[in-house]
Backbone as CSV, one residue per row, in Angstrom:
resi,resn,N_x,N_y,N_z,CA_x,CA_y,CA_z,C_x,C_y,C_z
1,MET,4.835,-39.899,2.463,5.299,-40.412,3.752,5.552,-39.235,4.688
2,ARG,5.225,-39.428,5.926,5.293,-38.306,6.848,6.721,-37.883,7.116
3,LYS,6.845,-36.624,7.524,8.157,-35.999,7.701,9.000,-36.734,8.731
4,LEU,8.364,-37.185,9.824,9.134,-37.840,10.879,9.740,-39.142,10.391
5,LEU,9.049,-39.850,9.484,9.582,-41.092,8.953,10.864,-40.840,8.176
6,TYR,10.909,-39.734,7.394,12.130,-39.377,6.681,13.268,-39.147,7.651
7,ILE,12.945,-38.509,8.792,13.986,-38.224,9.792,14.621,-39.515,10.282
8,TRP,13.777,-40.509,10.577,14.310,-41.766,11.107,15.141,-42.506,10.063
9,ILE,14.807,-42.364,8.785,15.612,-42.985,7.742,17.015,-42.394,7.720
10,LEU,17.114,-41.111,8.030,18.402,-40.423,8.019,19.263,-40.721,9.238
11,LEU,18.668,-41.294,10.284,19.427,-41.516,11.518,20.532,-42.550,11.327
12,PRO,21.739,-42.274,11.744,22.793,-43.306,11.757,22.419,-44.402,12.747
13,LEU,22.845,-45.612,12.458,22.479,-46.724,13.321,23.038,-46.571,14.720
14,CYS,24.153,-45.877,14.860,24.755,-45.749,16.189,23.911,-44.912,17.126
15,ILE,22.956,-44.162,16.583,22.105,-43.333,17.440,21.165,-44.192,18.266
16,ALA,20.965,-45.447,17.903,20.014,-46.304,18.605,20.307,-46.399,20.087
17,CYS,21.575,-46.299,20.470,21.920,-46.386,21.884,21.654,-45.087,22.618
18,GLU,21.267,-44.035,21.912,20.969,-42.751,22.540,19.630,-42.244,22.038
19,ARG,18.617,-43.137,22.100,17.317,-42.786,21.532,16.672,-41.608,22.229
20,ASP,17.053,-41.400,23.494,16.403,-40.322,24.230,16.734,-38.956,23.652
21,LEU,17.830,-38.819,22.941,18.169,-37.530,22.346,17.349,-37.251,21.095
22,MET,17.079,-38.271,20.295,16.283,-38.136,19.087,16.728,-36.956,18.222
23,SER,18.032,-36.752,18.138,18.547,-35.643,17.341,18.979,-36.142,15.978
24,TYR,19.017,-35.250,15.028,19.497,-35.615,13.704,20.118,-34.392,13.066
25,GLU,21.014,-34.647,12.126,21.662,-33.550,11.421,20.697,-33.016,10.367
26,GLY,20.269,-31.788,10.511,19.319,-31.223,9.563,18.704,-29.975,10.147
27,GLU,17.445,-29.769,9.854,16.744,-28.579,10.289,16.722,-28.484,11.815
28,GLU,17.002,-27.313,12.334,17.005,-27.107,13.781,15.584,-26.769,14.212
29,ALA,14.988,-27.703,14.937,13.588,-27.568,15.335,13.456,-27.863,16.816
30,ILE,12.299,-27.548,17.360,12.016,-27.797,18.770,10.651,-28.448,18.877
31,TYR,10.498,-29.316,19.867,9.218,-30.022,20.048,9.072,-30.431,21.514
32,PHE,7.821,-30.654,21.926,7.561,-31.164,23.263,7.956,-32.637,23.309
33,ALA,8.708,-33.010,24.338,9.234,-34.376,24.451,8.900,-34.958,25.820
34,VAL,7.631,-34.943,26.162,7.170,-35.455,27.454,6.871,-36.945,27.309
35,GLN,7.464,-37.749,28.176,7.238,-39.188,28.160,6.565,-39.628,29.453
36,SER,5.739,-40.659,29.354,5.082,-41.223,30.526,4.809,-42.694,30.253
37,GLY,5.002,-43.527,31.275,4.797,-44.952,31.046,4.782,-45.749,32.329
38,HIS,4.951,-47.053,32.185,4.897,-47.966,33.323,6.079,-47.727,34.261
39,SER,5.805,-47.753,35.561,6.854,-47.499,36.551,7.932,-48.568,36.531
40,TYR,7.589,-49.787,36.108,8.559,-50.864,36.108,9.445,-50.860,34.864
41,ALA,9.123,-50.014,33.891,9.884,-49.974,32.642,10.899,-48.836,32.678
42,SER,11.890,-48.919,31.806,12.872,-47.854,31.684,12.209,-46.606,31.100
43,GLU,12.569,-45.446,31.645,11.997,-44.204,31.141,12.343,-43.991,29.667
44,LYS,13.453,-44.549,29.220,13.835,-44.394,27.818,12.885,-45.118,26.874
45,ASP,12.099,-46.046,27.418,11.155,-46.803,26.597,9.723,-46.286,26.715
46,TRP,9.522,-45.249,27.513,8.170,-44.704,27.663,7.713,-44.016,26.373
47,PRO,6.438,-44.080,26.054,5.934,-43.376,24.866,5.879,-41.868,25.087
48,TYR,5.956,-41.142,23.988,5.801,-39.692,24.035,4.320,-39.349,24.108
49,MET,4.004,-38.304,24.886,2.614,-38.006,25.214,2.249,-36.568,24.823
50,PRO,1.006,-36.361,24.375,0.548,-35.001,24.073,-0.007,-34.267,25.285
51,TYR,-0.007,-34.934,26.451,-0.527,-34.277,27.652,0.239,-34.764,28.879
52,THR,0.121,-33.997,29.948,0.709,-34.334,31.240,-0.378,-34.257,32.302
53,LEU,-0.424,-35.240,33.196,-1.350,-35.212,34.322,-0.652,-34.571,35.520
54,ALA,-1.284,-33.546,36.074,-0.783,-32.885,37.282,-1.819,-33.091,38.373
55,GLU,-1.477,-33.899,39.383,-2.458,-34.338,40.375,-2.134,-33.764,41.752
56,PHE,-2.888,-32.763,42.163,-2.718,-32.202,43.500,-3.051,-33.228,44.578
57,GLY,-3.870,-34.219,44.221,-4.226,-35.243,45.188,-3.048,-36.054,45.684
58,LYS,-1.920,-35.968,44.991,-0.731,-36.719,45.383,0.247,-35.904,46.217
59,VAL,-0.052,-34.629,46.455,0.851,-33.773,47.220,0.071,-33.072,48.321
60,GLN,0.777,-32.604,49.325,0.137,-31.906,50.432,0.219,-30.384,50.277
61,GLU,1.140,-29.905,49.455,1.303,-28.472,49.278,0.174,-27.907,48.408
62,ASP,-0.035,-26.606,48.519,-1.077,-25.928,47.737,-0.547,-25.357,46.434
63,THR,0.738,-25.555,46.169,1.317,-25.184,44.878,2.074,-26.385,44.333
64,MET,2.210,-26.427,43.024,2.904,-27.539,42.394,3.562,-27.060,41.110
65,VAL,4.834,-27.402,40.940,5.554,-27.065,39.719,5.590,-28.291,38.812
66,VAL,5.138,-28.105,37.589,5.176,-29.174,36.581,6.230,-28.787,35.547
67,ASN,7.229,-29.631,35.389,8.308,-29.358,34.437,8.024,-30.074,33.120
68,ILE,7.853,-29.302,32.067,7.526,-29.833,30.755,8.787,-29.840,29.892
69,LYS,9.151,-31.017,29.413,10.396,-31.166,28.660,10.207,-30.839,27.176
70,VAL,11.156,-30.106,26.634,11.241,-29.904,25.187,12.610,-30.393,24.730
71,MET,12.687,-30.824,23.470,13.958,-31.226,22.891,14.144,-30.543,21.546
72,ILE,15.383,-30.516,21.109,15.693,-29.869,19.835,16.306,-30.888,18.885
73,THR,16.224,-30.600,17.607,16.923,-31.385,16.597,18.045,-30.538,16.025
74,GLY,18.968,-31.201,15.345,20.124,-30.487,14.840,21.243,-30.502,15.857
75,PRO,22.370,-29.919,15.532,23.544,-29.971,16.412,23.365,-29.095,17.650
76,GLU,24.007,-29.532,18.743,24.065,-28.681,19.924,24.985,-27.494,19.640
77,LYS,24.722,-26.384,20.319,25.531,-25.174,20.134,26.293,-24.854,21.419
78,ASP,27.402,-24.126,21.279,28.192,-23.765,22.456,27.737,-22.439,23.060
79,TYR,26.503,-22.050,22.784,25.918,-20.836,23.367,24.436,-21.092,23.622
80,PRO,23.843,-20.396,24.586,22.418,-20.603,24.889,21.528,-20.050,23.774
81,ARG,20.378,-20.714,23.592,19.431,-20.285,22.564,18.034,-20.153,23.168
82,PRO,17.398,-19.009,22.972,16.066,-18.807,23.540,14.990,-19.485,22.681
83,PHE,13.881,-19.825,23.335,12.702,-20.298,22.616,11.463,-19.781,23.332
84,ARG,10.348,-19.786,22.624,9.114,-19.216,23.164,8.023,-20.275,23.276
85,VAL,7.258,-20.134,24.354,6.061,-20.942,24.581,4.946,-20.002,24.996
86,VAL,3.771,-20.182,24.424,2.624,-19.350,24.781,1.459,-20.248,25.157
87,VAL,0.466,-19.663,25.795,-0.754,-20.384,26.141,-1.604,-20.542,24.890
88,ASN,-2.105,-21.748,24.691,-3.000,-22.019,23.575,-4.443,-21.828,24.052
89,PRO,-5.106,-20.734,23.681,-6.453,-20.466,24.209,-7.479,-21.502,23.777
90,ASP,-7.234,-22.190,22.676,-8.195,-23.171,22.170,-8.306,-24.406,23.059
91,SER,-7.294,-24.647,23.890,-7.319,-25.839,24.746,-7.093,-25.499,26.211
92,THR,-7.429,-24.280,26.616,-7.158,-23.825,27.980,-8.432,-23.417,28.705
93,THR,-8.595,-23.968,29.913,-9.654,-23.517,30.829,-9.051,-22.898,32.081
94,ALA,-7.738,-23.102,32.299,-7.062,-22.554,33.477,-7.004,-21.032,33.406
95,ARG,-7.074,-20.408,34.564,-7.081,-18.949,34.661,-5.705,-18.450,35.115
96,GLU,-5.125,-17.581,34.310,-3.818,-17.033,34.646,-3.885,-16.245,35.944
97,GLY,-2.929,-16.468,36.820,-2.887,-15.772,38.098,-3.750,-16.397,39.172
98,ILE,-4.634,-17.315,38.788,-5.519,-17.999,39.739,-5.181,-19.485,39.797
99,ASP,-5.215,-20.129,38.649,-4.885,-21.553,38.572,-3.404,-21.780,38.292
100,TYR,-2.764,-20.827,37.630,-1.351,-20.983,37.300,-0.677,-19.619,37.212
101,ARG,0.638,-19.620,37.410,1.423,-18.400,37.267,1.720,-18.172,35.784
102,ALA,1.670,-16.921,35.381,1.878,-16.584,33.977,3.224,-17.093,33.478
103,LEU,3.260,-17.515,32.227,4.505,-17.944,31.609,5.422,-16.744,31.381
104,VAL,6.720,-16.996,31.313,7.660,-15.918,31.010,7.756,-15.763,29.496
105,ASP,8.345,-14.664,29.069,8.398,-14.378,27.633,9.281,-15.350,26.868
106,GLU,10.387,-15.766,27.490,11.315,-16.662,26.805,11.883,-17.689,27.782
107,TYR,12.184,-18.862,27.242,12.908,-19.904,27.977,14.204,-20.172,27.216
108,THR,15.083,-21.004,27.786,16.416,-21.138,27.197,16.849,-22.595,27.105
109,VAL,17.363,-22.960,25.940,18.136,-24.193,25.793,19.595,-23.811,26.057
110,GLU,20.136,-24.326,27.130,21.473,-23.924,27.542,22.531,-24.428,26.553
111,ALA,23.699,-23.839,26.635,24.809,-24.225,25.754,25.130,-25.704,25.912
112,ASN,25.416,-26.351,24.800,25.786,-27.766,24.767,24.698,-28.683,25.335
113,ARG,23.456,-28.276,25.140,22.311,-29.080,25.554,21.377,-29.301,24.370
114,SER,20.652,-30.409,24.426,19.664,-30.699,23.387,18.248,-30.706,23.955
115,TYR,18.100,-30.231,25.187,16.790,-30.238,25.821,16.693,-29.086,26.819
116,ALA,15.469,-28.840,27.257,15.218,-27.834,28.292,13.898,-28.181,28.969
117,TYR,13.638,-27.539,30.094,12.382,-27.754,30.815,11.655,-26.424,31.003
118,ILE,10.348,-26.488,30.861,9.493,-25.328,31.096,8.804,-25.538,32.442
119,PRO,9.187,-24.798,33.482,8.520,-24.961,34.783,7.199,-24.172,34.807
120,VAL,6.122,-24.864,35.101,4.809,-24.223,35.177,4.285,-24.383,36.596
121,LEU,4.018,-23.276,37.261,3.546,-23.284,38.644,2.022,-23.243,38.672
122,PHE,1.416,-24.215,39.376,-0.039,-24.274,39.527,-0.425,-24.019,40.977
123,TYR,-1.622,-23.481,41.163,-2.174,-23.216,42.483,-3.398,-24.111,42.701
124,ARG,-3.439,-24.783,43.843,-4.593,-25.625,44.177,-5.852,-24.758,44.319
125,GLN,-6.933,-25.179,43.673,-8.213,-24.474,43.753,-9.326,-25.464,44.079
126,PRO,-10.374,-25.038,44.815,-11.451,-25.965,45.219,-12.112,-26.678,44.046
127,GLU,-12.296,-25.994,42.920,-12.999,-26.603,41.788,-12.214,-27.746,41.155
128,MET,-10.922,-27.845,41.473,-10.131,-28.944,40.915,-10.529,-30.288,41.493
129,LYS,-11.289,-30.298,42.588,-11.771,-31.552,43.166,-12.888,-32.158,42.334
130,ASN,-13.532,-31.335,41.513,-14.670,-31.813,40.723,-14.425,-31.751,39.224
131,ASP,-13.611,-30.811,38.785,-13.377,-30.620,37.359,-11.884,-30.639,37.050
132,THR,-11.567,-31.050,35.836,-10.192,-31.007,35.358,-9.916,-29.638,34.739
133,VAL,-8.883,-28.984,35.231,-8.463,-27.690,34.698,-7.353,-27.945,33.690
134,THR,-7.454,-27.350,32.515,-6.514,-27.624,31.431,-5.740,-26.370,31.044
135,LEU,-4.434,-26.527,30.916,-3.585,-25.464,30.392,-2.938,-25.975,29.110
136,GLY,-3.262,-25.343,27.983,-2.666,-25.707,26.710,-1.445,-24.856,26.414
137,LEU,-0.366,-25.504,25.988,0.876,-24.814,25.653,1.155,-24.967,24.159
138,LYS,1.799,-23.953,23.589,2.096,-23.966,22.165,3.472,-23.354,21.935
139,LEU,4.338,-24.097,21.264,5.647,-23.572,20.904,5.520,-22.573,19.758
140,VAL,6.424,-21.603,19.744,6.420,-20.560,18.707,7.775,-20.575,18.006
141,ALA,7.759,-20.600,16.689,9.012,-20.584,15.926,9.735,-19.247,16.126
142,ASN,11.062,-19.306,16.092,11.853,-18.076,16.155,13.089,-18.230,15.262
143,ASP,14.061,-17.348,15.411,15.250,-17.385,14.555,16.125,-18.616,14.817
144,HIS,15.923,-19.267,15.963,16.761,-20.406,16.330,16.114,-21.752,16.010
145,PHE,14.791,-21.821,16.152,14.115,-23.113,16.029,12.850,-22.997,15.177
146,SER,12.690,-23.951,14.281,11.453,-24.065,13.517,10.543,-25.079,14.202
147,LEU,9.347,-25.265,13.670,8.375,-26.223,14.205,8.152,-27.321,13.167
148,THR,8.925,-28.382,13.300,8.887,-29.466,12.319,7.893,-30.560,12.687
149,PHE,7.673,-30.765,13.991,6.965,-31.961,14.443,5.466,-31.748,14.657
150,LYS,4.786,-31.253,13.661,3.331,-31.127,13.759,2.635,-32.463,13.498
151,GLU,3.382,-33.419,12.943,2.893,-34.779,12.793,3.927,-35.714,13.402
152,PHE,3.738,-35.980,14.692,4.692,-36.784,15.453,4.130,-38.202,15.537
153,ASP,4.756,-39.174,14.854,4.247,-40.534,14.785,4.774,-41.399,15.917
154,LYS,3.989,-42.396,16.274,4.437,-43.403,17.234,5.707,-44.064,16.714
155,MET,6.660,-44.320,17.625,7.927,-44.916,17.224,8.129,-46.258,17.894
156,GLU,8.663,-47.190,17.161,8.923,-48.514,17.694,9.914,-48.420,18.858
157,GLY,9.622,-49.169,19.907,10.501,-49.174,21.069,10.077,-48.227,22.165
158,PHE,9.263,-47.233,21.822,8.774,-46.278,22.832,7.319,-46.606,23.144
159,THR,7.090,-47.789,23.680,5.713,-48.258,23.850,5.427,-48.816,25.241
160,SER,6.321,-48.587,26.210,6.134,-49.151,27.555,5.232,-48.256,28.400
161,GLY,3.983,-48.153,27.989,3.004,-47.338,28.704,1.604,-47.852,28.456
162,SER,0.677,-47.481,29.315,-0.703,-47.936,29.167,-1.399,-47.230,28.013
163,VAL,-0.898,-46.051,27.609,-1.462,-45.308,26.482,-0.331,-44.987,25.510
164,VAL,-0.529,-45.352,24.244,0.452,-45.045,23.202,-0.293,-44.392,22.044
165,PHE,0.038,-43.147,21.742,-0.642,-42.415,20.686,0.000,-42.711,19.334
166,GLU,-0.841,-42.958,18.339,-0.349,-43.224,16.991,0.277,-41.972,16.378
167,GLN,-0.321,-40.803,16.668,0.184,-39.560,16.090,-0.387,-38.374,16.871
168,PHE,0.404,-37.322,17.013,-0.093,-36.081,17.613,0.812,-34.939,17.204
169,ASP,0.368,-33.735,17.476,1.111,-32.520,17.162,2.055,-32.217,18.320
170,ALA,3.356,-32.416,18.121,4.334,-32.229,19.194,4.763,-30.781,19.356
171,THR,4.132,-29.861,18.639,4.378,-28.439,18.883,3.393,-27.893,19.910
172,MET,2.464,-28.767,20.356,1.482,-28.380,21.361,1.472,-29.417,22.476
173,HIS,1.092,-28.974,23.674,1.034,-29.879,24.818,-0.021,-29.363,25.794
174,LYS,-0.716,-30.293,26.443,-1.732,-29.923,27.428,-1.349,-30.455,28.803
175,ILE,-1.598,-29.636,29.822,-1.423,-30.059,31.213,-2.811,-30.141,31.839
176,LEU,-3.166,-31.328,32.333,-4.476,-31.574,32.931,-4.319,-31.608,34.443
177,VAL,-4.969,-30.671,35.129,-4.777,-30.495,36.571,-6.035,-30.911,37.320
178,THR,-5.861,-31.799,38.313,-6.974,-32.218,39.163,-6.525,-32.197,40.627
179,ASP,-7.482,-32.316,41.519,-7.183,-32.447,42.944,-7.903,-33.674,43.495
180,ILE,-7.894,-34.731,42.719,-8.518,-35.990,43.116,-7.408,-36.974,43.435
181,MET,-7.430,-37.521,44.640,-6.383,-38.439,45.063,-6.717,-39.860,44.602
182,PRO,-5.963,-40.423,43.676,-6.210,-41.806,43.263,-5.675,-42.796,44.296
183,LYS,-6.226,-43.978,44.291,-5.751,-45.031,45.188,-4.316,-45.383,44.842
184,PRO,-3.388,-45.314,45.793,-1.987,-45.603,45.481,-1.757,-47.096,45.278
185,SER,-0.681,-47.411,44.606,-0.417,-48.801,44.230,-0.170,-49.703,45.434
186,GLN,0.345,-49.152,46.539,0.675,-49.963,47.704,-0.399,-49.908,48.787
187,TRP,-1.643,-49.704,48.381,-2.772,-49.701,49.332,-3.381,-51.097,49.352
188,SER,-3.327,-51.765,50.490,-3.905,-53.096,50.662,-5.313,-52.975,51.233
189,ASP,-6.318,-53.385,50.463,-7.690,-53.361,50.971,-7.839,-54.288,52.177
190,TRP,-7.064,-55.354,52.194,-7.147,-56.281,53.325,-6.673,-55.611,54.618
191,GLU,-5.598,-54.856,54.535,-5.055,-54.216,55.736,-5.753,-52.902,56.065
192,PHE,-6.084,-52.115,55.025,-6.560,-50.748,55.253,-8.041,-50.543,54.954
193,GLY,-8.690,-51.541,54.376,-10.095,-51.365,54.023,-10.254,-50.523,52.765
194,THR,-11.452,-50.051,52.558,-11.752,-49.250,51.374,-10.916,-47.975,51.374
195,PHE,-10.310,-47.679,50.223,-9.481,-46.479,50.138,-10.336,-45.218,50.159
196,THR,-9.926,-44.248,50.960,-10.462,-42.892,50.920,-9.295,-41.925,51.102
197,PRO,-9.335,-40.775,50.455,-8.264,-39.790,50.665,-8.133,-39.376,52.121
198,GLU,-9.277,-39.309,52.825,-9.247,-38.900,54.231,-8.426,-39.886,55.073
199,LYS,-8.614,-41.176,54.797,-7.895,-42.187,55.577,-6.395,-42.130,55.303
200,LEU,-6.025,-42.032,54.031,-4.608,-41.967,53.709,-3.969,-40.710,54.281
201,ASN,-4.661,-39.584,54.181,-4.120,-38.349,54.745,-3.917,-38.476,56.247
202,ARG,-4.851,-39.152,56.933,-4.741,-39.300,58.388,-3.585,-40.237,58.741
203,ILE,-3.413,-41.303,57.964,-2.275,-42.201,58.191,-0.959,-41.439,58.026
204,CYS,-0.881,-40.648,56.964,0.338,-39.876,56.722,0.581,-38.866,57.838
205,LEU,-0.488,-38.211,58.299,-0.369,-37.230,59.376,0.090,-37.877,60.676
206,GLU,-0.494,-39.005,61.024,-0.206,-39.643,62.307,1.120,-40.400,62.311
207,LEU,1.486,-40.995,61.184,2.631,-41.904,61.168,3.809,-41.399,60.340
208,GLY,3.661,-40.237,59.696,4.793,-39.630,59.019,5.099,-40.144,57.624
209,TYR,4.101,-40.746,56.965,4.293,-41.203,55.588,3.830,-40.123,54.611
210,THR,4.083,-40.367,53.337,3.611,-39.480,52.274,2.900,-40.316,51.220
211,TYR,2.176,-39.632,50.347,1.527,-40.340,49.239,2.577,-41.048,48.389
212,ALA,3.702,-40.382,48.162,4.766,-40.981,47.358,5.260,-42.292,47.965
213,ASP,5.288,-42.368,49.304,5.681,-43.616,49.956,4.755,-44.756,49.551
214,PHE,3.464,-44.459,49.482,2.474,-45.489,49.156,2.463,-45.828,47.662
215,GLN,3.287,-45.161,46.890,3.480,-45.506,45.493,4.773,-46.298,45.291
216,ASN,5.512,-46.474,46.366,6.849,-47.081,46.281,6.839,-48.480,46.899
217,PRO,6.915,-49.540,46.077,6.879,-50.905,46.619,8.083,-51.254,47.469
218,GLN,9.195,-50.523,47.311,10.350,-50.759,48.176,10.140,-50.140,49.554
219,LYS,9.348,-49.079,49.615,9.083,-48.392,50.886,7.926,-49.049,51.634
220,ILE,6.809,-49.268,50.938,5.628,-49.853,51.571,5.499,-51.296,51.082
221,THR,6.200,-52.181,51.757,6.124,-53.609,51.458,4.894,-54.213,52.128
222,MET,4.647,-55.494,51.890,3.528,-56.175,52.553,3.707,-56.161,54.066
223,VAL,4.937,-56.362,54.500,5.205,-56.334,55.944,4.965,-54.945,56.501
224,GLU,5.397,-53.912,55.756,5.205,-52.541,56.220,3.716,-52.195,56.291
225,GLN,2.921,-52.708,55.367,1.481,-52.484,55.413,0.876,-53.046,56.695
226,MET,1.342,-54.219,57.105,0.854,-54.822,58.354,1.258,-53.979,59.560
227,VAL,2.484,-53.451,59.532,2.954,-52.599,60.633,2.113,-51.321,60.699
228,ILE,1.831,-50.745,59.534,1.040,-49.507,59.489,-0.356,-49.744,60.035
229,SER,-1.006,-50.824,59.589,-2.374,-51.082,60.057,-2.402,-51.337,61.561
230,ARG,-1.366,-52.012,62.092,-1.320,-52.245,63.537,-1.189,-50.929,64.301
231,LYS,-0.244,-50.082,63.866,-0.031,-48.813,64.562,-1.246,-47.894,64.440
232,PHE,-1.814,-47.831,63.234,-2.926,-46.912,63.028,-4.188,-47.419,63.711
233,SER,-4.380,-48.738,63.798,-5.548,-49.270,64.502,-5.483,-48.931,65.989
234,GLU,-4.279,-48.890,66.551,-4.138,-48.493,67.952,-4.605,-47.051,68.155
235,ILE,-4.281,-46.179,67.191,-4.717,-44.781,67.261,-6.238,-44.685,67.136
236,LEU,-6.803,-45.430,66.181,-8.256,-45.410,65.975,-8.993,-45.997,67.173
237,ASN,-8.478,-47.083,67.723,-9.139,-47.718,68.872,-9.114,-46.802,70.093
238,LYS,-8.004,-46.136,70.335,-7.922,-45.219,71.482,-8.934,-44.082,71.332
239,ALA,-9.013,-43.516,70.113,-9.984,-42.446,69.882,-11.403,-42.949,70.086
240,TYR,-11.659,-44.189,69.688,-12.997,-44.784,69.850,-13.329,-44.957,71.333
241,TYR,-12.401,-45.502,72.112,-12.633,-45.709,73.542,-12.743,-44.383,74.293
242,ASP,-12.062,-43.355,73.822,-12.147,-42.028,74.437,-13.404,-41.271,74.019
243,LYS,-14.247,-41.949,73.237,-15.502,-41.360,72.737,-15.247,-40.121,71.866
244,LYS,-14.099,-40.141,71.169,-13.766,-39.124,70.190,-13.339,-39.811,68.889
245,PRO,-14.262,-40.619,68.335,-13.878,-41.460,67.194,-13.455,-40.638,65.977
246,ILE,-12.547,-41.206,65.226,-12.085,-40.591,63.972,-12.985,-41.105,62.859
247,LEU,-13.586,-40.179,62.112,-14.609,-40.540,61.140,-14.171,-40.251,59.705
248,GLU,-14.774,-40.991,58.786,-14.673,-40.664,57.375,-15.606,-39.490,57.083
249,ASN,-15.504,-38.926,55.900,-16.356,-37.789,55.542,-17.831,-38.136,55.528
250,ASP,-18.165,-39.411,55.293,-19.580,-39.810,55.265,-20.114,-40.203,56.634
251,GLY,-19.308,-40.025,57.678,-19.768,-40.300,59.033,-19.439,-41.680,59.554
252,ARG,-18.927,-42.559,58.730,-18.541,-43.892,59.186,-17.257,-43.821,60.012
253,LEU,-17.087,-44.805,60.887,-15.846,-44.911,61.641,-14.704,-45.274,60.694
254,MET,-13.616,-44.554,60.797,-12.450,-44.891,59.995,-11.918,-46.236,60.458
255,TRP,-11.621,-47.113,59.501,-11.287,-48.498,59.842,-10.048,-48.981,59.118
256,VAL,-9.215,-49.755,59.854,-8.162,-50.577,59.270,-8.161,-51.891,60.037
257,SER,-7.443,-52.854,59.529,-7.339,-54.142,60.210,-6.796,-53.944,61.626
258,GLY,-7.459,-54.568,62.585,-7.064,-54.427,63.985,-7.994,-53.547,64.794
259,CYS,-8.934,-52.873,64.137,-9.902,-52.048,64.860,-10.883,-52.940,65.611
260,VAL,-11.357,-52.457,66.744,-12.260,-53.242,67.593,-13.697,-53.196,67.096
261,TYR,-13.978,-52.363,66.124,-15.330,-52.259,65.561,-15.310,-52.753,64.114
262,ALA,-16.483,-52.997,63.590,-16.594,-53.578,62.257,-16.304,-52.546,61.172
263,ASN,-15.795,-53.034,60.057,-15.578,-52.176,58.896,-16.926,-51.689,58.378
264,GLY,-17.058,-50.371,58.208,-18.295,-49.781,57.720,-19.265,-49.366,58.808
265,ALA,-18.865,-49.544,60.080,-19.754,-49.201,61.194,-19.844,-47.690,61.389
266,TYR,-20.951,-47.277,61.972,-21.143,-45.891,62.354,-20.975,-45.771,63.869
267,PRO,-20.592,-44.600,64.365,-20.401,-44.455,65.818,-21.713,-44.616,66.559
268,GLU,-21.615,-45.162,67.756,-22.796,-45.328,68.589,-23.210,-43.971,69.135
269,THR,-24.508,-43.777,69.308,-24.990,-42.548,69.957,-24.875,-42.726,71.456
270,ASN,-24.404,-41.709,72.101,-24.166,-41.771,73.538,-25.040,-40.776,74.285
271,GLU,-26.272,-40.681,73.836,-27.158,-39.722,74.496,-27.989,-40.428,75.538
C-alpha cells in the first residue's frame, strides 16, 4: 500500500475540519501543494495539481509573478526553516533571465507556519503566443525536510475540478506559460459577437474594464453586458462614420450589438 495511504490512516478524525493543512505527526517532509478547481467550489475542495497554468493573455503587464505553494508535514516550529527548490532540466524549456528570473538559493517556511510560497517571476515573450513555455521545479531534501510525497494519490473530497489526477510526484511541479487570451466566462456572443483578444482589449482600453472583470459574474452581469455593448457600439459607430473604422486583426470591422454595420463586414473602400 502506498505511503500516502498509511499517512491518512494515522490522521486523527478531528483533522477532517482542517484538511487544507494535511499535516500529520511523523516524518518532517515538504511537498508541492498547488490546488486548482471550479470557481464555484470551495478552494479547500479543489484537487491537488502537478502543474500550474500561467496565462499572460489574462493580464496587461509584461511581467507576472506566479506563487507556487508548498506545505510541510510534521509539527510546526517556533523558528524559520529553509528549503530548496531547483529547476528541473528534464521538464524545462523556459530560458533563465529571458523567460523567467532565476530562482534564489533558499526559500523559507516561517516560524509557526505549515506552508510557504515560491514566487516565480516570468517575462512576456513573443513566442509565448504560439508555444507553451515550461518551467519545471524540483524540491531538494535538506536537514529540515525530507521528500516523502513522490507518490501523491488522489484523495477523497479534493475533487471539485475539471481535472483530477489519480497520482503524481508532489516533489516536482511544472509551470506552463502562454500568452494566449482565452474567452472569458462573462463574454456574451449575443452582445459582443465572436470573441477576439483584440476586441476585449479595446473594450477594456475604452471603458476601463479588465480581463478579470470579465471572469467575475458579480461584476459583469447580463445587464452590464448590455450596457457595455451599447457604450462600445457608440464608439465603433463614431469611428465608422468618421471613416476611421476600428478593425480586427483580419481586417473585419470590429462589431458588437448596436453597430450600424453587419457582423463580419469589411470596411468599404472610399477611393
